[in-house]
C-alpha positions, 0 to 999 in steps of 0.5 A, a space after each residue: 046544792 046551791 039554788 041556782 041565780 035568781 031575779 035581783 028582787 021579789 015581793 020578799 027574799 023568799 018569794 024572789 024566783 029564779 032568773 032564765 040563766 038560773 032555770 037553764 042551769 039547774 036542767 043543766 045540772 040535773 042532766 050532769 048528775 043523772 049523766 054520773 049515774 046518780 038518781 036521787 031519791 030524797 029531796 029536801 029542799 027549802 021552802 023559798 021559792 027559788 030553791 024549788 024552782 031550782 029543785 023542779 028545773 034540776 029534776 026535769 033535766 035529770 028526769 027525777 021522779 022524786 017528790 021533795 020534802 019543802 022545809 021552811 027551817 032549811 030556808 034560814 038554817 046554820 050549817 049545823 042545822 042543815 046537818 040536822 035536818 039531812 040526820 032526820 032523812 030516812 034510811 030508806 033514801 039511799 040519794 038525798 039532794 039538798 037545795 039550800 042557800 049560802 053560805 050554808 051550803 058551802 059550809 055544810 060541804 066543807 064541814 061533810 068533806 073528809 078530804 079523801 075524795 076526788 082532788 079535783 073536785 076539792 080543788 074546784 069547791 075550794 075555789 068558791 060555791 056559785 050559784 047552781 053549784 053541785 056537790 056530790 058525796 059518798 056517806 056510809 052509815 045510816 043518815 042519823 049518823 051523819 057526821 062532820 068529816 064524815 063523807 067523800 067528795 066524788 064529785 063538783 059540778 058548778 053551772 055559769 053561775 
C-alpha cells in the first residue's frame, strides 16, 4: 500500500501528516480489505508519520488488531530493498500489509506481479498507483523465497487520492 494523501508540508518530509481525506480514504481502504476477507496478521510500515497514520486508519477501518513493525529502512527503500525487508517477515505471518512510499510501492507491486492474476486489477494498477492505493497479492511459499514475478495480483483498490 502506498500511504494515503498527506499534507503538503511539515517540519520535515518524514513528519508530514495525513490530510483528512487521506485518513478517510485509509479507513475506507481498511473496510474494503476486511470486506474482501483479507485480514492481516502482520504489518511492515515505514517510520514516516504519514505511513504510520495510514496504517492506524487502515487498521481502524478494518478492525485489525495487528501490532505493526515500523521500519526506518522502508522510508527511503528502493524496490529491491523493500523486497528484502519483506523477505525478513516471519513465516508465522500469513497476511502481511506493507505501507510505504512511491515510487517504491508502485515499482515493487509491478515487480512482484506474475501476470497471471486478476485482469481487471492488473489494468487498474497499470493506470497508476495513487496515494492510498492498495494491491493485494497471493503468495505461496516462504517470505524469504519471495522473488520477482512470484506473486499473483488478486485485487487492487485506489481511494480518492
